[in-house]
Residue frames as qw, qx, qy, qz and C-alpha x, y, z in Angstrom:
[[0.458, 0.558, 0.035, 0.691, -22.35, -3.17, 9.90],
 [0.364, -0.433, -0.444, 0.695, -23.24, -1.25, 13.19],
 [0.102, 0.832, 0.321, -0.440, -24.26, 2.37, 13.35],
 [0.552, 0.769, 0.163, 0.278, -24.05, 4.68, 10.35],
 [0.624, -0.138, -0.060, 0.767, -20.59, 6.43, 9.98],
 [0.019, -0.827, -0.173, 0.535, -20.46, 10.19, 10.57],
 [0.575, 0.809, 0.073, 0.099, -19.91, 12.43, 7.51],
 [0.752, 0.102, -0.079, 0.646, -16.36, 13.16, 6.55],
 [0.276, -0.813, -0.107, 0.501, -14.93, 16.30, 8.29],
 [0.462, 0.886, -0.015, 0.028, -13.99, 18.98, 5.83],
 [0.673, -0.477, 0.367, 0.430, -10.31, 18.47, 4.91],
 [0.111, 0.631, -0.512, -0.573, -7.87, 19.02, 2.02],
 [0.760, 0.344, -0.257, -0.488, -8.56, 17.30, -1.29],
 [0.516, 0.379, -0.768, 0.020, -5.96, 14.51, -1.09],
 [0.099, -0.103, 0.851, -0.506, -6.82, 13.53, 2.48],
 [0.666, 0.202, 0.261, -0.670, -10.46, 13.33, 1.52],
 [0.701, 0.371, -0.524, -0.310, -9.59, 11.04, -1.39],
 [0.246, 0.269, -0.891, 0.271, -7.75, 8.77, 1.11],
 [0.371, 0.018, 0.662, -0.651, -10.58, 8.78, 3.65],
 [0.766, 0.286, -0.005, -0.575, -13.25, 8.01, 0.99],
 [0.593, 0.337, -0.725, -0.100, -11.05, 5.07, -0.33],
 [0.002, -0.174, 0.867, -0.466, -10.75, 3.70, 3.23],
 [0.553, 0.128, 0.455, -0.686, -14.49, 3.84, 3.76],
 [0.735, 0.351, -0.315, -0.487, -15.22, 2.19, 0.41],
 [0.378, 0.295, -0.868, 0.131, -12.84, -0.72, 1.44],
 [0.187, -0.047, 0.795, -0.575, -14.65, -1.16, 4.64],
 [0.658, 0.249, 0.168, -0.690, -18.07, -1.09, 3.00],
 [0.682, 0.370, -0.545, -0.317, -16.98, -3.65, 0.42],
 [0.303, 0.206, -0.885, 0.287, -15.61, -5.93, 3.13],
 [0.629, -0.472, -0.482, -0.386, -18.86, -5.70, 5.16],
 [0.602, -0.168, -0.565, 0.539, -17.04, -5.03, 8.48],
 [0.247, -0.938, -0.101, -0.220, -17.60, -2.72, 11.34],
 [0.133, 0.796, -0.463, 0.368, -14.71, -1.21, 13.37],
 [0.671, -0.498, 0.489, -0.250, -14.91, -3.60, 16.18],
 [0.957, 0.168, 0.226, 0.065, -14.41, -6.54, 13.75],
 [0.566, 0.726, -0.213, 0.328, -11.61, -4.71, 12.00],
 [0.251, -0.778, 0.475, -0.326, -9.94, -4.06, 15.38],
 [0.859, -0.280, 0.422, -0.078, -9.82, -7.79, 16.10],
 [0.889, 0.376, 0.098, 0.241, -7.92, -8.42, 12.76],
 [0.448, 0.668, -0.216, 0.554, -5.24, -5.71, 13.49],
 [0.530, -0.196, -0.480, 0.671, -3.15, -4.30, 16.29],
 [0.022, -0.212, 0.010, -0.977, -5.18, -1.13, 16.18],
 [0.175, 0.337, 0.731, -0.566, -8.15, -0.34, 18.29],
 [0.257, 0.651, 0.674, 0.235, -11.65, 0.40, 16.65],
 [0.057, -0.926, -0.191, 0.320, -11.41, 4.02, 17.72],
 [0.319, -0.535, 0.470, 0.624, -8.03, 4.39, 16.03],
 [0.279, 0.194, 0.782, 0.523, -9.43, 2.96, 12.75],
 [0.111, 0.834, 0.541, 0.001, -12.57, 5.10, 12.95],
 [0.142, -0.833, 0.089, 0.527, -10.38, 8.31, 13.39],
 [0.355, -0.249, 0.611, 0.662, -8.27, 7.33, 10.39],
 [0.152, 0.364, 0.723, 0.566, -11.40, 7.50, 8.12],
 [0.081, -0.765, -0.509, 0.386, -12.83, 10.57, 9.70],
 [0.373, 0.698, 0.169, 0.587, -10.85, 13.37, 7.98],
 [0.349, -0.934, -0.070, -0.008, -10.27, 15.16, 11.20],
 [0.283, -0.797, 0.492, 0.205, -6.46, 14.56, 11.04],
 [0.577, 0.525, -0.602, -0.170, -3.78, 12.79, 8.98],
 [0.941, -0.298, 0.129, -0.095, -3.67, 9.13, 10.04],
 [0.296, -0.640, 0.677, 0.212, -0.33, 7.51, 10.52],
 [0.496, 0.388, -0.676, -0.382, 0.99, 5.27, 7.72],
 [0.094, 0.102, -0.981, 0.135, 0.93, 2.14, 9.86],
 [0.418, 0.287, 0.605, -0.614, -2.75, 2.72, 10.70],
 [0.569, 0.499, -0.209, -0.619, -3.71, 3.19, 7.08],
 [0.391, 0.322, -0.841, -0.191, -1.88, 0.00, 6.06],
 [0.114, 0.044, 0.928, -0.351, -3.62, -1.88, 8.95],
 [0.514, 0.402, 0.278, -0.705, -6.98, -0.51, 7.86],
 [0.578, 0.470, -0.466, -0.478, -6.40, -1.75, 4.38],
 [0.184, 0.219, -0.957, 0.055, -5.12, -5.20, 5.59],
 [0.318, 0.157, 0.765, -0.537, -8.27, -5.66, 7.72],
 [0.619, 0.487, 0.184, -0.588, -10.53, -5.06, 4.76],
 [0.755, 0.128, 0.578, 0.282, -8.41, -7.18, 2.38],
 [0.440, 0.894, 0.056, -0.069, -7.58, -4.19, 0.24],
 [0.745, 0.428, -0.131, 0.495, -4.18, -3.52, -1.64],
 [0.576, -0.618, -0.119, 0.522, -1.55, -2.21, 0.71],
 [0.469, 0.032, 0.286, 0.835, 0.24, -0.58, -2.19],
 [0.010, -0.658, -0.437, -0.613, -2.79, 1.54, -3.11],
 [0.500, -0.801, -0.317, 0.091, -3.32, 2.52, 0.52],
 [0.601, -0.416, 0.077, 0.678, 0.30, 3.70, 0.77],
 [0.362, 0.311, 0.414, 0.775, 0.13, 5.48, -2.39],
 [0.170, -0.790, -0.387, -0.444, -2.93, 7.54, -1.40],
 [0.588, -0.738, -0.185, 0.273, -1.41, 8.18, 2.01],
 [0.603, -0.169, 0.136, 0.768, 1.75, 9.50, 0.54],
 [0.124, 0.549, 0.416, 0.714, -0.17, 11.92, -1.67],
 [0.386, -0.823, -0.361, -0.207, -2.21, 13.13, 1.27],
 [0.665, -0.578, -0.065, 0.469, 0.91, 13.44, 3.53],
 [0.489, 0.128, 0.222, 0.834, 2.92, 15.31, 0.86],
 [0.029, -0.703, -0.321, -0.634, 0.10, 17.94, 0.42],
 [0.566, -0.774, -0.279, 0.051, -0.10, 18.35, 4.20],
 [0.649, -0.425, 0.041, 0.630, 3.58, 19.08, 4.55],
 [0.365, 0.358, 0.350, 0.785, 3.68, 21.27, 1.47],
 [0.202, -0.804, -0.346, -0.441, 0.92, 23.47, 2.91],
 [0.652, -0.720, -0.110, 0.210, 2.67, 23.61, 6.41],
 [0.424, -0.626, 0.353, 0.552, 6.22, 24.26, 5.08],
 [0.699, 0.706, 0.116, -0.018, 6.15, 25.35, 1.38],
 [0.769, -0.067, 0.232, 0.592, 9.39, 25.13, -0.47],
 [0.072, -0.682, 0.031, 0.727, 11.04, 28.42, -1.48],
 [0.391, 0.503, -0.441, -0.633, 10.95, 27.38, -5.14],
 [0.927, 0.199, 0.021, -0.318, 9.72, 24.59, -7.34],
 [0.558, -0.439, 0.665, 0.232, 12.18, 21.66, -7.30],
 [0.482, 0.521, -0.509, -0.487, 13.49, 20.46, -10.61],
 [0.986, 0.040, -0.030, -0.161, 13.21, 16.99, -11.88],
 [0.719, -0.520, 0.379, 0.264, 16.33, 15.04, -10.88],
 [0.762, 0.253, 0.369, 0.468, 17.48, 14.73, -14.54],
 [0.274, 0.814, 0.130, 0.495, 17.76, 18.51, -14.80],
 [0.524, -0.836, 0.049, 0.155, 19.51, 19.21, -11.49],
 [0.627, 0.667, -0.152, 0.372, 22.84, 20.98, -12.09],
 [0.155, 0.557, -0.504, 0.642, 24.26, 22.17, -8.80],
 [0.314, -0.139, -0.840, 0.421, 24.08, 21.31, -5.02],
 [0.299, 0.114, 0.310, -0.895, 21.32, 23.98, -4.30],
 [0.643, 0.147, -0.412, -0.629, 19.11, 22.25, -6.82],
 [0.571, 0.068, -0.817, 0.048, 20.08, 18.84, -5.49],
 [0.032, 0.037, 0.696, -0.716, 19.17, 19.89, -1.87],
 [0.546, 0.125, 0.055, -0.826, 15.65, 20.98, -3.08],
 [0.681, 0.159, -0.602, -0.385, 15.31, 17.76, -4.90],
 [0.334, 0.036, -0.870, 0.360, 16.30, 15.70, -1.81],
 [0.233, 0.101, 0.546, -0.799, 13.79, 17.55, 0.36],
 [0.636, 0.182, -0.159, -0.733, 11.09, 17.03, -2.20],
 [0.604, 0.132, -0.777, -0.117, 11.93, 13.37, -2.51],
 [0.125, -0.002, -0.834, 0.537, 11.80, 13.00, 1.28],
 [0.428, 0.151, 0.291, -0.842, 8.38, 14.62, 1.39],
 [0.697, 0.211, -0.383, -0.568, 6.95, 12.53, -1.48],
 [0.506, 0.085, -0.855, 0.077, 8.10, 9.31, 0.20],
 [0.578, -0.602, -0.529, -0.151, 5.97, 10.24, 3.24],
 [0.135, -0.780, 0.317, -0.522, 8.27, 12.43, 5.34],
 [0.861, -0.218, -0.434, 0.151, 9.87, 9.60, 7.13],
 [0.484, -0.860, 0.158, 0.024, 11.57, 10.36, 10.37],
 [0.211, 0.739, -0.636, 0.064, 15.40, 10.51, 10.49],
 [0.505, -0.321, 0.781, -0.180, 15.38, 7.40, 12.73],
 [0.826, 0.306, 0.428, -0.199, 13.32, 5.52, 10.19],
 [0.596, 0.766, -0.237, -0.048, 15.55, 6.47, 7.31],
 [0.167, -0.647, 0.732, -0.133, 18.56, 5.36, 9.38],
 [0.679, -0.100, 0.692, -0.223, 16.95, 2.00, 9.90],
 [0.786, 0.532, 0.245, -0.196, 15.94, 1.62, 6.30],
 [0.489, 0.774, -0.403, 0.006, 19.45, 2.21, 5.04],
 [0.956, -0.091, -0.219, 0.170, 21.05, -0.47, 7.21],
 [0.621, -0.594, 0.026, 0.511, 23.38, 1.90, 8.97],
 [0.542, 0.335, 0.266, 0.724, 24.50, 3.71, 5.75],
 [0.043, -0.692, -0.155, -0.704, 22.76, 6.87, 7.03],
 [0.304, -0.206, -0.645, 0.670, 22.97, 8.53, 10.42],
 [0.038, -0.802, -0.596, -0.018, 19.93, 10.36, 11.73],
 [0.265, -0.740, -0.022, 0.617, 22.04, 13.39, 12.57],
 [0.193, -0.209, 0.529, 0.799, 23.46, 13.73, 9.04],
 [0.054, 0.554, 0.731, 0.395, 19.88, 13.25, 7.50],
 [0.142, -0.867, -0.395, 0.268, 18.60, 16.15, 9.78],
 [0.240, -0.628, 0.177, 0.719, 21.54, 18.40, 8.83],
 [0.213, 0.063, 0.692, 0.687, 21.07, 17.77, 5.11],
 [0.032, -0.684, -0.711, -0.163, 17.26, 18.22, 5.24],
 [0.221, -0.898, -0.272, 0.265, 17.72, 21.41, 7.19],
 [0.521, 0.763, -0.064, 0.376, 20.51, 22.73, 4.88],
 [0.461, -0.819, 0.316, 0.127, 23.07, 22.71, 7.68],
 [0.582, -0.278, 0.625, 0.440, 25.08, 20.50, 5.35],
 [0.412, 0.688, -0.089, -0.590, 25.24, 22.07, 1.85],
 [0.497, 0.511, -0.640, -0.286, 27.26, 19.51, -0.05],
 [0.878, -0.200, 0.369, -0.229, 26.18, 15.89, 0.83],
 [0.231, -0.393, 0.822, 0.343, 28.49, 13.07, -0.31],
 [0.526, 0.190, -0.613, -0.558, 27.63, 10.91, -3.37],
 [0.254, -0.057, -0.948, 0.180, 27.26, 7.93, -0.91],
 [0.183, 0.292, 0.581, -0.737, 24.78, 9.78, 1.26],
 [0.476, 0.298, -0.198, -0.803, 22.63, 10.82, -1.85],
 [0.531, 0.084, -0.782, -0.317, 22.43, 7.19, -3.09],
 [0.216, -0.146, -0.895, 0.361, 21.65, 5.76, 0.36],
 [0.259, 0.283, 0.318, -0.867, 19.08, 8.50, 1.05],
 [0.530, 0.225, -0.341, -0.743, 17.33, 7.88, -2.22],
 [0.438, 0.006, -0.894, -0.090, 17.28, 4.15, -1.71],
 [0.057, -0.173, -0.772, 0.609, 15.90, 4.63, 1.69],
 [0.370, 0.318, 0.158, -0.859, 13.19, 6.70, 0.26],
 [0.740, 0.285, 0.564, -0.233, 12.18, 3.72, -1.96],
 [0.522, 0.723, -0.278, -0.357, 14.03, 4.32, -5.27],
 [0.762, -0.164, 0.590, 0.210, 15.66, 1.45, -7.14],
 [0.721, 0.341, 0.483, 0.360, 17.40, 0.59, -10.44],
 [0.387, 0.523, 0.259, 0.714, 17.48, 3.45, -13.24],
 [0.234, -0.892, -0.201, -0.329, 15.69, 5.92, -10.97],
 [0.709, -0.627, 0.048, 0.320, 18.48, 5.39, -8.30],
 [0.654, 0.105, 0.250, 0.706, 21.24, 5.85, -11.00],
 [0.187, 0.791, 0.239, 0.530, 19.73, 9.27, -12.00],
 [0.440, -0.896, -0.047, -0.029, 20.57, 10.56, -8.54],
 [0.757, -0.327, 0.238, 0.514, 24.08, 9.45, -8.82],
 [0.473, 0.412, 0.336, 0.703, 24.40, 11.36, -12.18],
 [0.117, -0.923, -0.219, -0.295, 22.87, 14.39, -10.57],
 [0.658, -0.671, 0.128, 0.316, 25.55, 14.31, -7.81],
 [0.696, 0.014, 0.343, 0.631, 28.19, 14.06, -10.52],
 [0.292, 0.691, 0.291, 0.594, 26.90, 17.06, -12.43],
 [0.374, -0.918, -0.090, -0.100, 26.68, 19.13, -9.21],
 [0.695, -0.531, 0.218, 0.433, 30.30, 18.19, -8.29],
 [0.601, 0.305, 0.347, 0.652, 31.46, 18.95, -11.89],
 [0.041, 0.863, 0.232, 0.447, 29.84, 22.41, -11.55],
 [0.566, -0.813, 0.018, 0.133, 31.53, 22.94, -8.17],
 [0.674, -0.466, 0.354, 0.451, 34.95, 21.96, -9.42],
 [0.267, 0.733, -0.310, -0.543, 34.82, 23.29, -12.90],
 [0.868, 0.383, -0.251, -0.190, 34.93, 19.84, -14.46],
 [0.071, 0.602, -0.774, 0.183, 38.03, 18.64, -12.61],
 [0.632, -0.116, 0.682, -0.348, 36.02, 15.74, -10.97],
 [0.868, 0.413, 0.135, -0.239, 34.98, 14.50, -14.39],
 [0.518, 0.683, -0.514, 0.034, 38.41, 14.49, -15.74],
 [0.192, -0.458, 0.825, -0.271, 39.63, 12.68, -12.69],
 [0.786, 0.065, 0.522, -0.325, 36.82, 10.05, -13.12],
 [0.790, 0.572, -0.145, -0.163, 37.66, 9.69, -16.84],
 [0.219, 0.678, -0.690, 0.126, 41.38, 9.19, -15.93],
 [0.488, -0.264, 0.769, -0.318, 40.46, 6.52, -13.32],
 [0.852, 0.317, 0.274, -0.313, 38.33, 4.74, -15.96],
 [0.619, 0.684, -0.383, -0.040, 41.04, 4.77, -18.54],
 [0.026, -0.594, 0.775, -0.213, 43.59, 3.57, -15.99],
 [0.703, -0.075, 0.622, -0.335, 41.27, 0.68, -15.08],
 [0.843, 0.503, 0.002, -0.188, 40.83, -0.30, -18.80],
 [0.375, 0.723, -0.578, 0.049, 44.58, -0.20, -19.33],
 [0.353, -0.457, 0.769, -0.274, 45.20, -2.68, -16.46],
 [0.844, 0.129, 0.434, -0.289, 43.14, -5.42, -18.16],
 [0.527, 0.647, -0.504, -0.223, 45.64, -5.93, -20.85],
 [0.605, -0.321, 0.726, -0.063, 46.52, -9.66, -20.94],
 [0.044, -0.157, 0.891, 0.424, 47.07, -12.60, -23.22],
 [0.264, 0.475, 0.827, -0.147, 43.30, -13.44, -22.82],
 [0.293, 0.771, 0.171, -0.539, 42.38, -10.08, -24.21],
 [0.098, 0.544, -0.604, -0.573, 44.71, -10.57, -27.18],
 [0.142, 0.093, 0.965, 0.201, 43.31, -14.02, -27.93],
 [0.289, 0.621, 0.627, -0.371, 39.80, -12.53, -27.78],
 [0.205, 0.743, -0.149, -0.619, 40.84, -9.99, -30.32],
 [0.020, -0.288, 0.861, 0.420, 42.30, -12.63, -32.57],
 [0.219, 0.333, 0.916, -0.039, 39.19, -14.76, -32.35],
 [0.283, 0.755, 0.340, -0.483, 36.93, -11.71, -33.12],
 [0.106, 0.651, -0.466, -0.590, 39.19, -10.79, -36.12],
 [0.112, -0.084, 0.952, 0.272, 39.02, -14.34, -37.43],
 [0.284, 0.504, 0.783, -0.228, 35.23, -14.31, -37.20],
 [0.274, 0.771, 0.070, -0.570, 34.97, -11.08, -39.10],
 [0.067, 0.476, -0.692, -0.538, 37.24, -12.36, -41.78],
 [0.188, 0.135, 0.967, 0.104, 35.29, -15.62, -42.11],
 [0.315, 0.658, 0.571, -0.377, 31.98, -13.74, -42.31],
 [0.205, 0.721, -0.224, -0.622, 33.40, -11.64, -45.19],
 [0.839, 0.482, -0.053, -0.248, 33.56, -14.67, -47.47],
 [0.125, 0.664, -0.737, -0.023, 37.07, -15.97, -46.98],
 [0.734, 0.043, -0.667, -0.123, 37.67, -19.71, -47.06],
 [0.683, -0.608, 0.167, -0.368, 37.10, -21.35, -43.71],
 [0.363, -0.492, 0.791, -0.005, 39.65, -24.04, -44.16],
 [0.660, 0.294, -0.569, -0.393, 39.82, -27.44, -45.90],
 [0.920, -0.235, 0.213, -0.227, 39.08, -31.04, -44.81],
 [0.266, 0.547, -0.794, -0.010, 42.19, -33.36, -44.65],
 [0.958, -0.169, -0.011, -0.232, 42.08, -37.18, -44.24],
 [0.189, 0.602, -0.756, 0.172, 45.09, -39.11, -42.79],
 [0.852, -0.136, -0.501, -0.073, 45.53, -42.72, -41.84],
 [0.211, -0.618, 0.577, -0.491, 46.17, -43.54, -38.24],
 [0.640, -0.076, -0.764, -0.032, 46.45, -46.61, -36.12],
 [0.576, -0.665, 0.000, -0.476, 44.70, -46.97, -32.83],
 [0.272, -0.592, 0.708, -0.274, 46.24, -48.44, -29.65],
 [0.828, 0.006, 0.514, -0.225, 44.50, -51.89, -30.42],
 [0.380, -0.210, 0.736, 0.519, 46.27, -52.00, -33.93],
 [0.450, 0.622, 0.633, 0.100, 43.30, -51.06, -36.02],
 [0.262, 0.046, 0.304, 0.915, 43.77, -48.68, -38.89],
 [0.127, 0.797, 0.535, -0.249, 41.34, -45.64, -38.98],
 [0.311, 0.546, 0.190, 0.754, 41.06, -42.54, -40.98],
 [0.296, -0.520, -0.380, 0.706, 41.51, -39.34, -39.05],
 [0.217, 0.781, 0.422, 0.406, 39.63, -36.28, -40.08],
 [0.409, -0.458, -0.171, 0.770, 41.15, -32.87, -39.46],
 [0.216, 0.926, 0.282, 0.130, 39.97, -29.27, -40.37],
 [0.573, -0.086, 0.013, 0.815, 42.93, -27.11, -41.14],
 [0.063, 0.949, 0.244, -0.191, 42.24, -23.40, -40.73],
 [0.596, 0.491, -0.017, 0.635, 44.44, -21.16, -42.94],
 [0.379, -0.273, -0.258, 0.846, 46.42, -18.40, -41.33],
 [0.083, 0.861, 0.464, 0.192, 44.19, -15.32, -41.17],
 [0.366, 0.288, -0.150, 0.872, 45.73, -11.98, -41.44],
 [0.288, -0.671, -0.553, 0.401, 44.84, -9.46, -38.71],
 [0.287, 0.405, 0.173, 0.851, 44.51, -6.22, -40.48],
 [0.300, -0.689, -0.258, -0.607, 41.91, -4.85, -38.01],
 [0.621, -0.283, -0.553, 0.477, 43.75, -5.39, -34.63],
 [0.174, 0.008, -0.223, 0.959, 44.17, -1.66, -34.04],
 [0.417, -0.304, -0.244, -0.821, 40.54, -0.95, -34.84],
 [0.713, -0.381, -0.578, -0.105, 39.43, -3.90, -32.55],
 [0.511, -0.204, -0.509, 0.662, 41.63, -2.69, -29.72],
 [0.070, -0.142, 0.043, -0.987, 40.10, 0.79, -30.00],
 [0.591, -0.356, -0.458, -0.561, 36.72, -0.79, -29.96],
 [0.721, -0.373, -0.546, 0.205, 37.59, -2.73, -26.72],
 [0.220, -0.919, 0.092, -0.312, 38.84, 0.60, -25.31],
 [0.810, -0.499, 0.141, 0.274, 42.09, -1.11, -24.33],
 [0.151, 0.899, -0.396, -0.110, 45.41, 0.63, -24.97],
 [0.964, 0.019, 0.158, 0.211, 47.74, -1.96, -26.69],
 [0.272, -0.750, 0.430, 0.422, 51.42, -1.31, -26.93],
 [0.586, 0.588, -0.477, -0.290, 53.34, -2.03, -30.20],
 [0.005, 0.350, -0.931, 0.104, 54.95, -5.07, -28.45],
 [0.502, 0.152, 0.736, -0.428, 51.54, -6.46, -27.52],
 [0.672, 0.568, -0.028, -0.475, 50.29, -6.02, -31.07],
 [0.387, 0.563, -0.707, -0.183, 53.16, -7.89, -32.34],
 [0.285, -0.093, 0.899, -0.319, 52.49, -10.74, -29.90],
 [0.616, 0.352, 0.441, -0.549, 48.94, -10.88, -31.17],
 [0.622, 0.586, -0.347, -0.387, 50.00, -11.26, -34.81],
 [0.160, 0.425, -0.891, -0.002, 52.19, -14.20, -33.89],
 [0.583, 0.041, 0.666, -0.464, 49.12, -16.14, -32.44],
 [0.260, 0.136, -0.778, -0.555, 48.19, -18.94, -34.79],
 [0.776, -0.139, -0.070, -0.611, 44.77, -20.61, -35.01],
 [0.477, -0.256, 0.823, -0.172, 44.41, -24.03, -33.30],
 [0.428, 0.127, -0.765, -0.464, 43.85, -27.19, -35.29],
 [0.681, -0.119, 0.393, -0.607, 40.64, -28.95, -34.25],
 [0.398, 0.235, -0.843, -0.273, 40.95, -32.75, -34.87],
 [0.740, -0.146, 0.403, -0.517, 38.66, -35.71, -34.00],
 [0.103, -0.178, 0.960, 0.190, 38.68, -39.39, -34.67],
 [0.682, 0.134, -0.150, -0.703, 35.93, -40.65, -36.97]]
């Protein structure tokens, strides 16, 4: 194990939690810093400083420390982010408490939320965010937004920024919705009406024979489930190509009235014209036959 490690230098609470966790991992692994240095790209002195409490270690050093000890990298990064967040908050406190993204209503609140997200993700550099976004973000734009030089970032920027900070799935969608609310507040609801109109136009364009047939099929299933007769079995004599007589079995489906087409069309959110409804009512069920 080598010589005994020096006591932890007095530091803020979250950094102390990180340092104690690092030391516990080294003790559990039974390694000294020289041995750890051989397992990583960091020197023994760099690893020792990371667990001293004298300064905030870099993220890469913390991950290398955990890797050398066989500890979980996810836990190391989580503790490092908490410590880094507290360090930045104490050095540059925000003017007001940021709202949860679900309650953001305008671009001023969205800016605070973006800054807070940036800090909670480890205050990555503008260059690193640019690289993590695969070119969707430029470092100059990131700097302007974080420093409030740009007061109204685009929707695309917000989504790319949140994703570069590590958000995925539903959490990412919340940021898109927050931008929509901020834009609605700015335009007095005009942007929402424009989005609704575009959505309705898209739905209208999908009108086709396929949609009509799906409506007919759904109507028939509803009618059948309500207890109406499903059809009757018919037997008919037929002769094969070899001259042998066989009985052919066929299921004849009765014509099914379509009283609910208008309701079904509304359910599908598809605007059907009177002509299309008339075409739908002329569609007849197909006869399914097989040779027994």
